[in-house]
C-alpha positions as a Markdown table, in Angstrom:
| # | Residue | x | y | z |
|---|---|---|---|---|
| 1 | Met | 6.5 | 15.7 | 7.7 |
| 2 | Val | 3.8 | 13.9 | 5.9 |
| 3 | Lys | 0.9 | 15.6 | 4.3 |
| 4 | Val | -0.7 | 13.2 | 1.9 |
| 5 | Ala | -1.2 | 9.5 | 2.0 |
| 6 | Leu | -2.9 | 6.5 | 0.3 |
| 7 | Leu | -5.3 | 4.1 | 1.9 |
| 8 | Val | -5.6 | 0.9 | -0.1 |
| 9 | Arg | -8.1 | -1.9 | 0.7 |
| 10 | Leu | -7.6 | -5.4 | -0.6 |
| 11 | Glu | -9.9 | -8.3 | -0.5 |
| 12 | Ala | -8.2 | -11.7 | -1.0 |
| 13 | Lys | -9.8 | -14.5 | -3.0 |
| 14 | Pro | -10.8 | -17.4 | -1.1 |
| 15 | Gly | -7.6 | -19.6 | -0.1 |
| 16 | Lys | -5.3 | -16.7 | -1.3 |
| 17 | Glu | -4.9 | -15.2 | 2.2 |
| 18 | Lys | -1.3 | -16.4 | 2.8 |
| 19 | Asp | -0.3 | -15.5 | -0.7 |
| 20 | Met | -1.7 | -12.0 | 0.1 |
| 21 | Glu | 0.5 | -11.8 | 3.2 |
| 22 | Gln | 3.5 | -12.8 | 1.2 |
| 23 | Phe | 2.6 | -10.2 | -1.3 |
| 24 | Leu | 2.6 | -7.5 | 1.2 |
| 25 | Leu | 5.8 | -8.7 | 2.8 |
| 26 | Ser | 7.4 | -8.6 | -0.7 |
| 27 | Gly | 6.5 | -4.9 | -1.0 |
| 28 | Leu | 8.6 | -3.7 | 1.8 |
| 29 | Pro | 12.0 | -3.8 | 0.0 |
| 30 | Leu | 10.4 | -2.1 | -2.8 |
| 31 | Val | 9.2 | 0.9 | -0.9 |
| 32 | Glu | 12.4 | 1.1 | 1.0 |
| 33 | Ala | 13.9 | 2.2 | -2.3 |
| 34 | Glu | 11.5 | 5.2 | -2.6 |
| 35 | Pro | 13.0 | 8.1 | -1.0 |
| 36 | Ala | 9.6 | 10.0 | -0.8 |
| 37 | Thr | 7.6 | 7.2 | 0.8 |
| 38 | Thr | 8.0 | 8.3 | 4.4 |
| 39 | Ala | 5.9 | 5.6 | 5.9 |
| 40 | Trp | 4.4 | 2.3 | 4.6 |
| 41 | Phe | 2.5 | -0.3 | 6.3 |
| 42 | Gly | 1.0 | -3.6 | 5.0 |
| 43 | Ile | -1.9 | -4.4 | 7.2 |
| 44 | Arg | -4.5 | -7.1 | 7.9 |
| 45 | Leu | -8.0 | -5.9 | 8.7 |
| 46 | Gly | -9.8 | -9.2 | 8.9 |
| 47 | Pro | -9.5 | -12.8 | 7.8 |
| 48 | Ser | -9.4 | -12.0 | 4.0 |
| 49 | Thr | -9.2 | -8.2 | 4.0 |
| 50 | Phe | -5.9 | -6.6 | 3.8 |
| 51 | Gly | -4.6 | -3.0 | 3.3 |
| 52 | Ile | -1.9 | -0.6 | 2.6 |
| 53 | Phe | -1.3 | 2.7 | 4.3 |
| 54 | Asp | 1.5 | 4.9 | 3.2 |
| 55 | Ala | 2.4 | 8.5 | 3.6 |
| 56 | Phe | 4.3 | 11.1 | 1.7 |
| 57 | Pro | 5.6 | 14.6 | 2.1 |
| 58 | Asp | 3.8 | 16.0 | -0.8 |
| 59 | Glu | 1.7 | 15.2 | -3.9 |
| 60 | Pro | 4.8 | 14.5 | -6.2 |
| 61 | Gly | 6.0 | 11.9 | -3.7 |
| 62 | Arg | 2.5 | 10.2 | -3.7 |
| 63 | Gln | 2.5 | 10.3 | -7.7 |
| 64 | Ala | 5.9 | 8.8 | -7.7 |
| 65 | His | 4.7 | 5.8 | -5.5 |
| 66 | Leu | 1.6 | 5.4 | -7.7 |
| 67 | Gly | 3.9 | 5.1 | -10.6 |
| 68 | Gly | 6.5 | 2.8 | -9.0 |
| 69 | Lys | 7.1 | -0.8 | -8.6 |
| 70 | Val | 4.7 | -1.6 | -5.7 |
| 71 | Ala | 1.7 | -0.2 | -7.6 |
| 72 | Ala | 2.9 | -2.1 | -10.8 |
| 73 | Ala | 3.1 | -5.3 | -8.7 |
| 74 | Leu | -0.4 | -4.7 | -7.2 |
| 75 | Met | -2.0 | -4.3 | -10.6 |
| 76 | Ala | -0.1 | -7.3 | -11.9 |
| 77 | Lys | -1.4 | -9.7 | -9.2 |
| 78 | Ala | -5.0 | -8.3 | -9.0 |
| 79 | Gly | -6.5 | -11.1 | -11.1 |
| 80 | Glu | -4.6 | -13.7 | -9.0 |
| 81 | Leu | -5.0 | -12.5 | -5.6 |
| 82 | Phe | -8.0 | -10.2 | -5.2 |
| 83 | Ser | -11.7 | -10.9 | -5.3 |
| 84 | Ser | -12.4 | -7.4 | -6.4 |
| 85 | Pro | -10.2 | -4.5 | -7.6 |
| 86 | Pro | -8.2 | -2.7 | -5.1 |
| 87 | Ser | -9.8 | 0.3 | -3.4 |
| 88 | Ile | -7.2 | 3.1 | -3.5 |
| 89 | Glu | -8.1 | 6.4 | -1.8 |
| 90 | Lys | -6.0 | 9.5 | -1.7 |
| 91 | Val | -6.2 | 11.1 | 1.7 |
| 92 | Asp | -4.7 | 14.1 | 3.5 |
| 93 | Val | -2.8 | 13.6 | 6.7 |
| 94 | Leu | -3.9 | 16.0 | 9.4 |
| 95 | Ala | -1.6 | 14.9 | 12.2 |
| 96 | Ala | 1.2 | 12.2 | 12.5 |
| 97 | Lys | 3.9 | 11.2 | 14.7 |
| 98 | Leu | 6.8 | 9.6 | 13.1 |
| 99 | Pro | 10.3 | 8.4 | 14.5 |
| 100 | Gly | 13.3 | 10.6 | 14.1 |
């Protein structure tokens, strides 16, 4: 069961949209190694707007993710890929349907 999540909004610099796609694709293997990351989605919201939605069973799981490899990669690429700093929102999950 998931109770907490992160909603991250990313705006790509002009001409960096393909690089942003590759960045999100490269994040999947990193989060697959995180036992407390129950669900993770790299998404495209518009031509240059991307996002990440990920869900966790509890606050320690969310904090472990925020201190993990994907978060570090996100901050390392911020100056190169993003036209503005990532918007990272902590959200509560009220209802969810997950496989399994």
